[in-house]
VEXNUMAR-243267 format. One record per residue: residue in three letters; chain; x, y, z of N, C-alpha, C, O, CB in turn. Coordinates in steps of 0.02 Angstrom, whole numbers, plus 50000, padded with zeros to 5 digits. Atoms other than C-alpha are relative to their C-alpha. Glycine has a CB too. Example, Ala and Ser with C-alpha at 12.3 -4.5 7.8 and 13.67 -1.06 7.14 Angstrom:
<recs>
> ala	A	50045	49941	50000	50615	49775	50390	50045	50060	50000	50097	50059	50033	49950	50001	50062
> ser	A	49958	49941	49997	50684	49947	50357	49961	50055	50037	49986	50110	50045	50020	50023	49929
</recs>
This chain:
<recs>
> met	A	50048	49942	50000	49997	50001	50000	50042	50065	50004	50024	50117	49977	49948	49995	50063
> lys	A	49946	49950	49994	50146	50110	50042	50023	50012	49934	50020	50070	49913	50057	49979	50044
> ser	A	49980	49985	50063	50215	50085	49874	49964	50046	49955	49982	50098	49928	50004	49949	49971
> ala	A	50060	49972	50040	50059	50123	49788	49994	50070	50015	49969	50103	49969	49932	49966	50016
> thr	A	50008	49925	49970	50058	50295	49878	50061	50029	49972	50053	50084	49946	49995	50008	50088
> val	A	49923	49974	50025	50240	50331	49825	50000	50014	49918	50026	50061	49888	50064	49932	50017
> val	A	50005	49992	50071	50193	50293	49645	49953	50040	49974	49968	50062	49918	49991	49947	49973
> ile	A	50041	49955	50019	50040	50398	49628	50037	50051	50016	50048	50084	49966	49937	49998	50025
> ala	A	49981	49932	49987	50126	50545	49715	50058	50013	49955	50075	50071	49945	50017	50014	50076
> ser	A	49950	49981	50040	50267	50527	49601	49986	50021	49911	50018	50053	49869	50046	49942	50011
> ile	A	50032	49989	50060	50156	50520	49450	49961	50073	49991	49950	50105	49940	49953	49944	49992
> leu	A	50044	49925	49979	50060	50679	49517	50040	50055	50002	50025	50112	49984	49965	50001	50075
> ala	A	49955	49934	50007	50227	50769	49546	50032	50017	49938	50056	50072	49926	50053	49998	50046
> leu	A	49975	49996	50083	50282	50735	49360	49956	50038	49976	49975	50085	49940	50002	49931	49953
> cys	A	50054	49969	50046	50122	50795	49301	50008	50071	50015	50008	50112	49969	49921	49975	50014
> ala	A	50002	49941	49989	50138	50946	49400	50056	50064	49974	50052	50124	49964	49993	49994	50060
> ala	A	49951	49971	50029	50307	50979	49343	49997	50023	49928	50024	50074	49908	50047	49962	50010
> ile	A	50015	49975	50062	50253	50981	49169	49960	50049	49985	49900	50037	49978	49981	49962	49969
> pro	A	50050	49935	50003	50185	51150	49144	49969	50003	49919	50003	49991	49870	50051	50082	50020
> val	A	50048	49984	50052	50053	51182	49011	49994	50090	50006	49983	50122	50057	49921	49953	50016
> ala	A	49988	49925	49994	50068	51371	48959	49949	50026	49947	49930	49990	49901	50082	50024	49983
> ala	A	50028	49979	50063	49964	51491	48852	50000	50078	50027	50004	50094	50087	49920	49962	49976
> ser	A	50002	49920	49982	49958	51683	48853	49929	50025	49967	49900	49987	49928	50073	50049	49963
> ile	A	50067	49973	50004	49796	51793	48831	50005	50079	49981	50035	50117	50018	49962	49987	50070
> ile	A	50008	49942	50013	49761	51951	48740	49925	50006	50005	49888	49962	49983	50031	50018	49939
> trp	A	50059	49974	49990	49603	52043	48788	49973	50057	49979	50015	50097	49960	49995	50002	50048
> asn	A	50034	49930	50026	49483	52189	48737	49941	49998	50040	49918	49942	50052	49981	50007	49915
> val	A	50058	49995	49980	49330	52255	48827	49969	50065	49965	50000	50118	49970	50001	49998	50073
> glu	A	50026	49947	50050	49218	52371	48709	49920	50013	50014	49876	49970	50012	50014	49973	49918
> thr	A	50072	49989	49982	49059	52456	48753	49975	50025	49935	50006	50069	49907	49986	50052	50063
> val	A	50038	49982	50062	48946	52475	48601	49932	50004	50009	49896	49955	50014	50011	49955	49946
> gly	A	50075	49977	49969	48781	52572	48645	49994	49961	50051	50034	49963	50098	49932	49991	49955
> ala	A	50030	50024	49921	48691	52465	48772	50023	49930	50008	49988	49888	50037	49907	50000	50009
> ala	A	49958	50064	49997	48820	52315	48756	50069	50001	50014	50103	50048	49994	49997	49967	49943
> arg	A	49930	50001	49989	48987	52261	48817	50013	49933	49969	49975	49885	49977	50023	50008	50078
> ile	A	49973	50048	50028	49086	52145	48719	50089	49978	50032	50140	50012	50035	49993	50023	49923
> tyr	A	49941	50036	49978	49223	52029	48789	50021	49971	49952	49988	49931	49919	49995	49956	50051
> ser	A	49964	50055	50050	49352	51967	48677	50066	49980	50013	50108	50022	50027	50005	50023	49930
> tyr	A	49939	50014	49977	49495	51853	48709	50025	49970	49937	49987	49948	49894	50001	49956	50064
> thr	A	49960	50030	50037	49633	51793	48603	50063	49952	50038	50115	49972	50064	50022	50054	49959
> tyr	A	49951	50039	49968	49720	51632	48665	50043	49963	49963	50026	49926	49917	49973	49961	50040
> thr	A	49948	50032	50050	49888	51576	48602	50028	49944	50055	50034	49954	50115	50066	50061	49965
> asn	A	49970	50065	49963	49961	51398	48660	50084	50011	49990	50117	49991	49941	49969	49919	49959
> thr	A	49929	49992	49992	50140	51451	48712	50049	49933	50029	50108	49937	50048	50006	50060	50048
> glu	A	49971	50065	49969	50176	51256	48771	50042	49970	49948	50041	49990	49890	49942	49947	50025
> glu	A	49961	50023	50039	50297	51148	48702	49955	49949	49949	49896	49937	49961	50055	49971	50040
> pro	A	50056	50032	50042	50230	51039	48556	49970	49937	50022	49941	49898	49985	50025	49986	49934
> ser	A	50035	50073	49979	50175	50897	48662	49940	49998	50021	49921	49947	50050	50029	49966	50049
> asp	A	50068	50007	49970	50000	50950	48703	49969	50050	49965	49997	50103	49950	49992	50008	50078
> ile	A	50053	49946	50023	49846	51036	48630	49944	50035	50044	49907	49994	50071	49965	49970	49950
> ile	A	50055	49964	49965	49723	51157	48718	49931	49983	49968	49918	50002	49911	50013	50079	49997
> thr	A	50056	50019	50019	49557	51087	48702	49936	50036	50040	49879	50016	50031	50004	49930	50004
> gly	A	50067	49967	49970	49440	51209	48816	50034	50064	50045	50081	50057	50085	49948	49938	50056
> ile	A	49982	49946	49973	49460	51386	48873	49939	50028	50054	49881	50028	50036	50018	50046	49942
> his	A	50026	49982	49941	49389	51450	49041	50004	50069	50027	50060	50087	50045	50024	49962	50040
> val	A	49978	49950	49956	49356	51619	49120	49939	49985	50055	49889	49952	50042	50007	50082	49963
> tyr	A	50035	50021	49947	49276	51617	49294	49976	50079	50022	50020	50123	50023	50047	49951	50055
> ala	A	50031	49943	49961	49160	51768	49371	49932	49985	50029	49895	49940	50009	49992	50060	49956
> pro	A	50064	50009	49979	49015	51796	49481	49950	50032	49966	49933	50088	49986	49995	50015	50060
> val	A	50037	49970	50046	48896	51830	49346	49927	49948	49989	49925	49887	49996	50050	50010	49931
> asp	A	50071	50051	50018	48704	51766	49300	50008	49978	49931	50012	50023	49890	49918	50040	50005
> ala	A	49995	50036	50075	48721	51652	49137	49952	50049	49961	49973	50072	49908	49969	49909	49997
> ser	A	50056	49981	50036	48570	51734	49079	50027	50070	49964	50002	50092	49912	49932	50007	50051
> leu	A	49970	49935	50022	48679	51899	49056	50036	49994	49939	50039	50042	49900	50044	50027	50050
> val	A	49957	50015	50053	48788	51817	48931	49957	49990	49936	49913	49948	49939	50043	49938	50017
> ser	A	50018	50013	50066	48739	51832	48739	50043	49998	49943	50101	50018	49943	49959	50039	49987
> ala	A	49954	49978	50067	48799	51830	48570	50069	49980	49987	50113	50008	49954	50008	50071	49998
> trp	A	49908	50018	49993	48961	51733	48600	50000	49971	49926	49954	49951	49890	50035	49926	50076
> gln	A	49976	50010	50071	49062	51699	48446	50073	49952	50009	50108	49972	50055	50014	50083	49960
> ala	A	49942	50036	49993	49214	51572	48433	50016	49987	49919	49979	49995	49871	49990	49929	50049
> asp	A	49978	50016	50065	49335	51516	48291	49958	49922	49996	49936	49888	50043	50093	50000	49994
> glu	A	50020	50061	50036	49271	51364	48180	50019	49942	50054	50077	49936	50076	50040	49993	49923
> gly	A	49969	50063	49972	49255	51190	48286	49999	50012	50072	50019	49965	50107	50075	49983	49973
> trp	A	49992	49986	49935	49239	51281	48457	49929	50026	50023	49905	50078	50001	50058	50049	50011
> gln	A	50056	49971	49964	49081	51294	48562	49993	50046	50050	50046	50075	50061	49975	49963	50020
> phe	A	50019	49946	49941	49010	51412	48706	49966	49940	50054	49938	49889	50034	49934	50076	49970
> asp	A	50050	50017	49950	48934	51353	48873	50016	50030	50066	50071	50056	50078	49993	49926	50006
> thr	A	49988	49970	49923	48915	51410	49057	49981	49955	50051	49926	49929	50041	49960	50065	50016
> ala	A	50006	50033	49940	48919	51315	49219	50013	50027	50052	50063	50063	50054	50029	49954	50001
> ile	A	50001	49974	49934	48893	51359	49396	50056	49965	50032	50044	49905	50031	49933	49991	50036
> asp	A	49955	50034	49969	49050	51303	49488	49982	49999	50087	49943	50041	50111	50070	50034	49978
> tyr	A	50016	49991	49944	49046	51263	49669	49997	50050	50051	49957	50048	50097	50020	49971	50014
> ser	A	50016	49925	49967	49072	51435	49744	49946	50047	49970	49934	50104	49990	50065	50043	49998
> gly	A	50060	49944	50014	48930	51509	49650	50014	50031	49937	49969	50057	49905	49994	50062	50059
> ala	A	49979	49953	50050	49038	51587	49510	49987	49972	49925	49986	49911	49917	50077	50017	50013
> leu	A	50010	50022	50067	49009	51561	49337	50050	49962	49960	50105	49987	49973	49988	50052	49966
> asp	A	49957	50023	50023	49108	51456	49236	49991	50008	49909	49970	49961	49875	50003	49934	50034
> ile	A	49993	49980	50065	49120	51536	49058	50032	49950	49947	50092	49946	49961	50037	50058	50003
> leu	A	49945	50033	50020	49196	51423	48945	49987	49980	49911	49934	49979	49879	50008	49931	50054
> trp	A	50020	50008	50081	49224	51382	48754	50049	49918	49999	50100	49908	50031	50040	50085	49930
> ser	A	49959	50060	50003	49285	51198	48711	50005	49978	49914	49990	50018	49869	49961	49937	50052
> thr	A	49994	50027	50054	49314	51092	48560	49984	49914	50002	50016	49882	50044	50066	50023	49979
> asp	A	50008	50077	50000	49252	50900	48527	50058	49952	49961	50074	49893	49971	49930	49985	49964
> tyr	A	49953	50020	50047	49378	50877	48400	50080	50034	49998	50107	50068	49954	49965	50014	49938
> pro	A	49918	49956	49977	49558	50938	48469	50058	49971	49943	50106	50007	49929	50038	49970	50103
> asp	A	49943	50002	50058	49666	50844	48323	49982	50050	49934	50022	50066	49890	50007	49915	49971
> leu	A	50027	49956	50068	49557	50955	48194	50008	50077	50031	50045	50112	49997	49905	49980	49973
> tyr	A	50012	49954	49976	49526	51111	48304	50033	50029	50057	50042	50090	50064	49953	49993	50004
> gly	A	49949	49996	49936	49629	51100	48467	50049	50062	49982	50056	50076	49922	50049	49922	50012
> ile	A	49952	49960	50012	49761	51239	48485	50067	49962	50024	50081	49944	50082	49985	50066	50033
> pro	A	49934	50027	49996	49928	51167	48462	50050	50052	50016	50038	50112	50024	50017	49966	49938
> asn	A	49934	49944	49983	50110	51241	48498	49995	50065	49959	50005	50056	49899	50079	49967	49977
> gly	A	49998	49924	50030	50096	51434	48442	49931	50002	49952	49931	50037	49901	50079	50016	49948
> gly	A	50056	50002	50029	49912	51394	48385	49950	50057	50024	49966	50062	50083	49977	49936	50010
> val	A	50028	49965	49986	49792	51524	48414	49914	49994	50008	49893	49953	49968	50028	50035	49967
> val	A	50074	50007	50002	49588	51534	48452	49985	50050	50031	50012	50071	50082	49967	49942	50028
> his	A	50023	49925	49988	49487	51693	48455	49923	49983	50032	49886	49939	50012	49997	50054	49918
> val	A	50066	50012	49960	49332	51703	48573	49971	50061	50025	50005	50106	50050	50010	49953	50059
> ser	A	50030	49930	49964	49211	51834	48628	49923	49977	50020	49898	49922	50005	49998	50077	49940
> phe	A	50069	50006	49983	49035	51856	48701	49982	50075	50033	50025	50112	50057	49986	49933	50054
> lys	A	50031	49940	49990	48917	52006	48739	49959	49987	50056	49927	49935	50065	49963	50025	49941
> thr	A	50050	49994	49946	48829	52068	48902	49970	50070	49992	49994	50109	49951	50033	49988	50073
> pro	A	50011	49934	50002	48733	52223	48932	50044	50035	50050	50067	50017	50104	49932	50013	50010
> ala	A	49946	49958	49966	48838	52376	48967	49997	50010	50062	50047	50033	50090	50006	50059	49979
> val	A	50015	49978	49924	48765	52395	49141	50045	49956	50045	50063	49980	50099	49916	49988	50024
> val	A	49972	50053	49969	48858	52239	49201	50078	50022	50015	50112	50045	49970	49992	49936	49955
> gly	A	49941	49977	49979	49017	52276	49296	50057	49945	49981	50049	49884	49976	49994	50015	50075
> thr	A	49939	50047	50012	49188	52207	49255	50048	49993	50054	50064	50039	50091	50038	50023	49943
> val	A	49942	50008	49951	49319	52128	49360	50055	49975	49977	50044	49931	49935	49988	49962	50054
> tyr	A	49938	50018	50024	49499	52099	49326	50040	49935	50019	50074	49899	49982	50035	50050	50015
> gly	A	49959	50042	49959	49565	51987	49464	49967	49954	50035	49994	49935	50087	50035	50034	50043
> tyr	A	50035	50047	49965	49431	51864	49515	50042	49941	50007	50076	49916	49963	49936	49985	49970
> val	A	49980	50062	49978	49487	51719	49617	49947	49968	50039	49914	49994	50084	50060	50004	50036
> leu	A	50056	50055	49966	49375	51572	49666	50012	49998	50058	50068	49982	50078	49997	49927	49977
> pro	A	49994	50007	49911	49337	51580	49856	50028	49918	50018	50013	49864	49994	49905	50012	50043
> asp	A	49988	50056	49974	49420	51460	49948	50033	49944	49946	50028	49883	49951	49937	49981	50031
> phe	A	49973	50042	50046	49513	51397	49796	50046	50042	49958	50024	50083	49917	49948	49964	49961
> gln	A	49938	49930	50013	49668	51503	49748	50013	49979	49928	50066	49954	49911	50090	50001	50058
> ile	A	50000	49996	50071	49623	51498	49558	49980	50053	49966	49922	50072	49962	49968	49959	49977
> gly	A	50026	49942	50028	49636	51641	49465	49943	49996	49933	49923	49942	49910	50063	50036	49980
> asn	A	50057	49996	50041	49502	51702	49333	49997	49970	49936	49945	49969	49903	49986	50060	49991
> trp	A	49992	50044	50067	49562	51603	49184	50033	49945	50001	50073	49936	50047	50031	50030	49949
> gly	A	49961	50060	50004	49625	51437	49131	49975	49953	49937	49934	49975	49897	49994	49961	50072
> tyr	A	50012	50042	50061	49608	51297	49004	50031	49926	50019	50073	49908	50059	50039	50035	49930
> asp	A	49993	50068	49993	49597	51114	48975	50055	49971	49934	50074	50003	49885	49919	49967	50000
> thr	A	49948	50016	50059	49719	51009	48864	49980	49930	49990	49940	49902	50027	50086	50009	50018
> lys	A	50029	50060	50017	49699	50849	48781	50047	49942	50031	50022	49887	50044	49991	49995	49922
> tyr	A	49948	50056	49957	49844	50744	48862	49986	49988	50062	49977	49933	50088	50070	50019	50007
> phe	A	49991	49993	49923	49839	50812	49033	49929	49999	50035	49910	49977	50089	50040	50071	50020
> gly	A	50079	50004	49960	49657	50841	49053	49994	50048	50052	50033	50094	50064	49983	49926	50040
> gly	A	50013	49938	49942	49583	50936	49196	50011	50075	49988	50020	50102	49933	50047	49990	50058
> ala	A	50018	49910	50017	49574	51128	49221	50086	50018	50020	50107	50025	50078	49919	50054	50074
> trp	A	49936	49968	49976	49760	51181	49209	50000	50077	49988	50005	50109	49936	50062	49968	49963
> thr	A	50038	49917	49987	49712	51362	49281	50079	50047	49995	50133	50029	50018	49949	50012	50108
> met	A	49953	49942	50003	49828	51514	49245	49986	50046	50055	49928	50064	50065	49996	50038	49934
> phe	A	50005	49940	49954	49856	51641	49382	50004	50052	49959	50054	50054	49923	50052	50006	50054
> gly	A	50000	49945	50034	49811	51800	49303	49946	50036	49999	49897	50013	50029	50017	49991	49947
> ser	A	50047	49961	49995	49705	51940	49271	49969	50007	49923	50005	50019	49874	50026	50064	50035
> val	A	50021	49981	50062	49580	51957	49127	49944	50022	50014	49923	50008	50070	49998	49955	49951
> pro	A	50062	49971	49987	49420	52049	49113	49932	49957	49991	49913	49936	49937	49997	50057	49957
> val	A	50052	50036	49993	49271	51960	49163	49934	50035	50012	49947	50091	50034	50014	49957	50048
> pro	A	50054	49951	49984	49089	52035	49185	49979	49958	50088	49979	49900	50109	49922	49999	49923
> gln	A	50012	50018	49930	49043	52039	49370	49931	49994	50041	49920	49984	50101	50035	50045	50032
> gly	A	50081	49994	49976	48845	52049	49373	49989	50065	49994	50033	50108	49988	49979	49977	50078
> val	A	50044	49936	49994	48725	52188	49375	50014	50026	50066	50006	49991	50115	49920	49986	49992
> pro	A	49990	49979	49931	48772	52301	49515	49926	49997	50044	49870	50005	50019	50033	50078	49998
> gly	A	50057	49993	49951	48652	52295	49663	49983	50066	50014	50026	50110	50022	50013	49968	50063
> ser	A	50027	49912	49999	48538	52462	49680	49976	49995	50078	49938	49951	50096	49917	50027	49934
> leu	A	50041	49971	49937	48495	52528	49858	49925	50015	49978	49910	50044	49926	50036	50075	50030
> pro	A	50083	49966	50014	48294	52553	49869	50010	50086	50033	50033	50102	50088	49921	49944	50060
> glu	A	50013	49929	49974	48271	52746	49883	49982	50014	50070	49939	49978	50096	49950	50027	49965
> pro	A	50035	49984	49934	48244	52823	50051	49946	49995	50026	49940	49967	50081	50001	50044	50011
> ala	A	50063	49999	49987	48067	52849	50052	49978	49924	49997	49934	49902	50035	49965	50048	49953
> thr	A	50027	50077	49998	48050	52656	50003	50005	49975	50086	49960	49953	50121	50059	49942	49942
> cys	A	49968	50028	49939	48152	52615	50166	49954	50015	50045	49921	49973	50076	50069	50025	50020
> leu	A	50056	49973	49944	48045	52728	50275	49933	49962	49993	49911	49927	50039	49983	50083	49989
> ala	A	50071	50029	49997	47872	52669	50207	50010	49911	50028	49970	49892	50072	49962	50008	49910
> val	A	49993	50051	49990	47933	52486	50224	50012	49982	50083	49988	49936	50116	50045	49986	49955
> thr	A	49998	50010	49915	47991	52508	50410	49933	50022	50037	49908	49996	50086	50063	50050	50036
> leu	A	50066	49986	49955	47837	52598	50455	49947	49959	49992	49901	49959	50033	49970	50065	49991
> gly	A	50045	50042	50022	47738	52480	50377	50012	49919	50056	49965	49886	50077	50017	49993	49909
> cys	A	49969	50044	49965	47831	52344	50477	49985	50003	50085	49962	49955	50117	50071	50011	49980
> ala	A	50012	49967	49946	47820	52442	50643	49913	50008	50005	49888	49990	50058	50044	50069	49996
> phe	A	50070	50007	49987	47625	52463	50617	49979	49930	50000	49945	49917	50049	49961	50036	49952
> leu	A	50012	50078	49992	47603	52260	50583	50012	49989	50068	49963	49969	50099	50047	49951	49955
> gly	A	49972	50015	49949	47703	52242	50740	49956	50025	50055	49933	49982	50093	50064	50022	49999
> leu	A	50046	49975	49957	47597	52356	50849	49931	49977	49993	49897	49969	50044	50002	50065	49995
> arg	A	50066	50030	50006	47440	52291	50781	49994	49935	50025	49942	49912	50046	49979	49998	49935
> arg	A	50002	50090	49998	47476	52112	50806	50018	50002	50080	50000	49949	50105	50073	49946	49939
> arg	A	50011	50005	49936	47516	52156	50999	49940	50008	50023	49925	49970	50068	50033	50035	50027
> arg	A	50082	49993	49981	47331	52211	51023	49973	49948	50003	49913	49945	50017	49956	50034	49958
</recs>
């Protein structure tokens, strides 16, 4: 049992020592009532692996994301992770044809309403992962980059006006007094 643990630990250490790397160029543009988030990912890895999925993480409502675009062979999806943040992702089901090899590039984008805020350094709570990452063909999993890219943060909360707060407070007080009688 002890030797199996050593073998597994050695394999994990070897995998961690083989870094997969990618670089990103990004742009955020407000056009009328929309904000467009555009990303260009480049695989700067040695020729041994292919990037098959791109992720950005942010606390945003998935219904706010629209009009996504990506290079041929890539599709868009969203999923809520364990922390409640949205995992916005693009992936390919055909890595040999559309995956990003060493030096390869993929362009992706999506649109949100212009009122949605932007965060540049979101980190998943209790899990020190930066706000972007990717998956690869051979190593799998989410090889996450620590870095800062712009991602939508969600519609900023608005406080009710003072008159509304006063009316609600007085209504609650009235109901409390009436109930005591």
